[in-house]
Phi, psi and omega in degrees: 000132180291139180264110184245334185247119184240141170247127175263115179259122193247131170294144180297155181285316186251091181272348179256127181301151183299325181294329177288321179293321180295319178299320180296321180296324180290334181269010176054060179241071184296328182292320178293319180297315179299322179294318179294318178300318178298321180294320179293318181293317181294320178297312182297318177297321179295321176296315179298319179300311179298320180293322180294322177298315185289335176304332183261011176251160182276063181220156171253137182216158170217150184251138182226129174296141184296334180286347180271358179288130177218343182236155177306145179276130175211177180061029170226159180262340182203138170256127177252108184264109181257112184167274179186203180298326178298322178290319176298319179299318180294320174304322187295335183281354183236009176236155179262205183270010184257342185249116178284160182233136174245122174270135177243117178280104184277352188210061185298146175299136177255118185300320180297326175296310179302318178294319184291322186255010187302331181272355184246315178195167180283110183261021176293146175251241183254139180283308177067039183306317183261004183274124180278346189224152166226181177301334182294326184231014184303315181294320181295318178293317182294322180295322178296323180290312181295329179272359178079014182273329177269125183250133179288149172275157178253116181258140179283144174238165182262131172263134178234132172229146179241117180055046180069003176267118186287127175288145185284341181256132177257142182269132174273324181262291185196170169234155176229123175252121187202171174290148177300329176267119184297340180276348185272155178280137175263133177241126184199167174226157176209158175216143178260135182222158170240117191055240180259006185260127177289142178248354176213161173290170172286125182251118179259130186231146163234122187198195176261013171133179180234128178246139177230130181234159171272179172298320181295329183264357186290344181266001184258240185299326179300312181293323179297328182275359179115000178286188182232143178294140180248154173306133187301336184268358184295142178263001179279164172244150178247137179234152178212131170278124185277126174045060180295144178262119177044068180293334173060227187297339182260020185300328180292348183253011177285343183213132179182198184245146166252108184293160188292346175257014180244168179225141171256130172253119177245135177246122181277132183245004178265166181299322182214158179194175182219140168259115178264128181251117180052052180104205189255353185287326182248120182214155182228127182281142174229167182221177184306130177074014170290147181247119183255122180258127186233128179203174177265017182274059178242160173298135179295166173244130178271119182227136170280109188269155175294152182304322183295327178289318179295325181290325178295328178295331187267356181263000000 
C-alpha cells in the first residue's frame, strides 16, 4: 500500500520545567544550562529538517505534539515519532496493528559530551534503541519506506486484563505491578498456565512488585534488574519478581518466561496496588483479590527498526 498520509508525532521542546531551569541558574550552573539549551535546539532543528525533507515528497503530513494525543490514531498510513524511544512508546499506545511507526532519534547521545562532563553531570541525550532514523539518514530511510523497500518488523505487546476486563492499553516495553507506595511490600501470587493446564506451581510472593517485559523492553529495566536481553522478534514475555522476601522452595520461579502460548494469572493480595504500563504515565488501580491476566495475546506493533537491531537477529 502506498504511503500518502503521515502523522508526525513530536516530543515537546521544553521537557524541563521552568522552575528547574531557574533553580539551575541560581546555582550558577552555566554548563548544564548550555547543555539543556543545546538539547532544545538540536531537537527543534531535527523537526525542521524532517519537515523540510517531507515537503519535497509526494506525501501529505501534519505535525502533532505528543502531549496532545488523546484519541486513537487513524486515517494515516504511517506515524513518524520524532524524539526518541519515549515518543515512539507513546505512539504505540494510540495505534493498532495496521499503522506502522518510524522512530526518529532527534537528539542522539554524543560520546565525547558524556566523557567531557562525566565528572559534573549526566550528559546523556536520547538512546533511541528502537529508532531507525536520525537526521543523518532520515531521507534515505523515508525513501526506502515510500518505495516499499523497507518493511516494518512486528513487535510483541503485552495484553493485560483485570478480573476478565481487558485494559485498553497494550504495553510495548513492560508492565510493573506494585504497591502505590514504593517503600511498601507487595503481596501477590501467580501461576503460569497453558489453556486450563498449569505450567508452574502457585507461587506466593512478598516483594517489591512484579515486572513483565516484552522482547523490545527486555534491554531496559528488566536487563538492569538482572534479566536478559531477548531477540527483538521473540513473542515470549520475561517476568521477574522484584526483590523477593524469603522465596524459599519457589526461588526458581522468581524469574522466567511466559511463552507465547501461555498466560500468567496473578492475584493481588494487598489492600491497594497499581499496574504501571510502559512507565508511570499510564496506570490502572487494583485492589485486594483482583486477578490480573498477562499474556502476549495483544495486537502486534509494526515498527521500522534500526539496521543494528535487524543485524543482531540474523547473527
